[in-house]
N, C-alpha and C positions, 0 to 999 in steps of 0.2 A: 375666410368669412363662414361662420357657423350657419349650416342649414337650420331653415325653419323647420319643425316638427308637429306634425298633425296626427291624431289619432284616428283611426277606424275601429269600431266596435262591430264585430261579426266572427268570423271564421275562416279558416284557411281554405275550407272546401265550400264556401259562400261565394258565387259567383261575382256578384257587383261588388262585395268588398275586395276581392283581388282585383277586380278590373280598376277600381278606384285607386288601388294602392300602386299599382303600376303605372297607372297615369300621372300621379303625385309624384312618383319616384323618377318618372322621365321628366317632370318639371322642376328637378333639382330640390325636391322636398325629401325629408326623411320622414319616413311613416311608421308608427308604431300600431300593430295590429293585435286588438286587444280580443282574445280569443275567448268568447264567453261559451261556446260550446264545449270546450275541453274543462270547463271549471265545474266542480273542484278537483276533479280526479288529477289532471295534469297542469293546471296552472294555478296561482295563487293571487287573491287581491287581499287588500289589507284596509281597515278603516280606523283610524287612530288620530294623533295629532295630524298626520299627513295622511293623505289617501295615496295607496301604492299598488302597483301591479308588477307581479313577479318581482317583489321586494326592491321595486325601483320607484323612486319619486317621481311624479309626471308634471311637476308645477310649471314645466317650461311649455306644455301643450296647452294653447288656448282654444283650439277649435278641433271638433270632433265630427266625424260622419258615422251615422247609425246606420249600418246595413243589415244587420240582423241581432236579435236579443237571444234567439233560442229559448223560447219559453216552454212553459210544461207540456207534455206530450203524455200519450196513455201509458200504463203502468206495463207495457209489454211492447214487443217489437212486431210491427204490422206485417213485414214480410214473412214471418214466420205464422200468422196467422192464414195469410194466402196459402202457404204452402201446407197446411192442415196441420202443423206440429203442434204437440199439447203445450197449452201455455199455464205458467204457474201463477196463479194470480193471489195466492196467498199473503203475499207481501205488497199488495197492492197499496194499503193505505199508508204502510212506511214509506213507500216510493213516491206517495203524493205529498206527505208532509215534507219529505226532503225536498223535492222539487219546489215547494212553496216556500220553503226557506232560502233555496238558491236564489230564486227569483226575488225575494223580498230583499237579500242581500245585494244583488246586481242592481236592481232598482234604485235602492239607498246610496251604493257607491255612484252610480252617474247621477242622482239626484242631487247629491252633495256637490259633485264639480258643476253642476249647474247653478247652485246656489253662491259658488265662487266665481260667478261670471263667465264660466266659459261658454261658449258657443257651439250648439248641438244641432244637427242637422239628421233627425228631426228631434224636438223635446220628447222624451219616452212616456212622459204621462199624459202627453195629448195623443200618443198611437192608441192609447184605449179606447177613443172615440172610433177608431176604425173597427174595432171588435165589438163595441157596443153600438151596433149600426142603426137600431130604431132610435137610440138617445140622439144621434147625429143627425138623423133625418129631422126629429124634432127640434134639435137646435137650429138646422138651418132654415125650417120652415120657420120658426119664430122670428127670425131674422128677415124675413121677407124673401128666401130664396125659393124659388119653385122646385117643388120636389114631386115624385110620382104619389098618387093617391095608394095609401097603404095599408095594409092589415098585417099585425104580427100577433098570432094565436097559436093555440094548440086544440083549440075549439072547431069541431066539423059544422056544427050549428052557426058560427060567426063566419066562418068561410063560404058557406053557401051561400048566406046573406051577401057577402060581398060580391060573390059571382054575379049577381043579379046589379050590381051597380056599375060594373065596368065592361067593356066589351070583351077582353082577354086578359087571363090571369097569368103571371109569371111568378116563380119561386125562387128563394136562396137562402142559406143559412143566415142565422142571425149573428153569427160573429165572422162570416166569411170562410174561405178556404175550399169552398166548392163552387163549381160553375151555376149560373143563371141557367133557368129552363123555363119552358111553357108548360103548363097544365095541359096534358093530354086527356083524351077519353078514360085511359087505363088510370090515371090519377083521381078521375072523379068517380071512379066505382066505390061502393061501399067498403070493400075490403081494404082499399087503400087509403081512404079516409079514416077508416076506424084506426088507422096506426099514426095519425096526426096526434092523437092524446098522449103520445109517449115523448113529444118534443114539440116546442115551438117553431114556427117557420114563418120567414117574411114572404108575403103575398103582394104584389104590386099590379097596378092596371099596367097592362103592355103598351109601351110607346113606341110607335111605329116611325122610324126617321133615321137621320145619319149618327152614328156614334162619334164623338168628337173627344179627343183627350187633350186636355190643357195643363201644360207644366206652369207652375208659379214658384218662383225663387225670389226670395225677400221681397214680397210686394210687388213683382214684375212677371209678366207673362214672358217665358223664354221659349215657348214651343207650343203649336197649336196644331192638329192635324185631324182629318177627319180618317177614321180607320175602317175600310172597306171589309167585309167579311161576309160571306155565306152562313154562318153560323149566328146563334142569337148571342152569345158570349165571345167575343173575339178572343179571349184569353185561352180556347180551346184549341189554337193555334200556337205554337211555339214563339212564332213572330208574326207581326201584321202581314195578311195576304196583300194588302195594296194601302198606301196612304197618300194623302193629299194635303198640302198645305191651303190652310184656311184663313182668311182675315174675318175675324168675328167685330160686329157692330161694338162701338164703345160701350155701351151699358152693359153688354153681355161680357166683356174684358173686365170690366169694373165688379161685375157679380161674380166672377170666378175667382179674383182676387179677394173680395169680399167672403167668400166661402172659406178660402184657406185662412184668412184672418180669424175668422170665427172659430174655427178649429184650433187655433193656435200653431198651425203649421207654417215654418218658414220655407220648406220645400215640399210641395205637395202636388198630385195629379188630381184635377176635377175632371169627373167623367160626366159628361154632358150629352143629353140627346137633343138634336134639332128636329123638331116633327115636321109633318109633311105641310104643316099650316104656319111655318116659320116661327115656332115657339120654340124657347130653349127651356128644359128641365134638367135641373142637378140631379144625378144619380147617386154620387158620394164624393167625397174627398178622400184620398189616400195620401198618408204620410211617406215620407221617404221611398217614393214609388220605383218600381224597376222603370229602367231607362234604355237599357242597352240595344233593345230590339228596335226601339224608336229611332235611336240614335243612327244605327246602321242604316234604317230604311229611310230615313228623312235627312241625314246630315246636319240635322239641328244643334248638335255638338251640345247637349244637355250636359253630359259629362265634364266637359271641359269649362262650361259657364259654373257648375257646381264647384269645380276644383279651385278656379279662381275666387270664388266667394270664399271657401275655406280658408285659402292661402292669405286672402286679406283681412278675414277675421281672426287670423291665427298670429 
């Protein structure tokens, strides 16, 4: 009997990609790891009459897990900056345009597989919503999903107005990639506020209450836990400090599934705050989310359920 093949888009150094690869192989599945981080130097992709990876047709692969795309980064190596080494930025524009070309190709290659009806966990074009956080919040709000009161600006004047409208302010990056923090007395100094003009920031009303992470797969909730932490942002810990299964009211379950559907995610983590007066507010919907830490802490077997979904659709 020929083994079913499933594709994983990621890299050999990407933890979740390798975790899923080993799990699927233990389930008697052949896995093709499509290494985007090594493209174009060490691997080849082709778009022609057939879509190929490493000169091989992949028509037999019907489902793919997207662990990581490895999109553009700065035109220098950050550890070198930290070590105080001299950085040559003369070629920054060439590096930027090369990376833009690389991402345009990879996005097109994956998108064309989707056009052929392959199943992707998750659709890469909907990944953009995760990086366009203000737009995602507006989209959720438009569809009746409660979200925090939000201001996105590089204006000190607007931020000072916003401060008067809420009890306490938190801030985070517009595209993500950094931790959420509370505004401190130092942040409210003129010197600090004057720096806001150089880049926009998301500011939100701080919501006190339980951190709840809800995993949605194929329009169903497969894991739901309160994550306890002494930090504002539980991601500051390498794994959750303490978790507890929680049973959500039916309307809140439907809200989480709706949030994933609105954003076009077939696999997503919905981050929710349960306030002290028992209201629920959605912070964001994350496509193809991290799950290894939650799996280990809760035993919810998110990875196993994801593997079964890939096999069923492969």
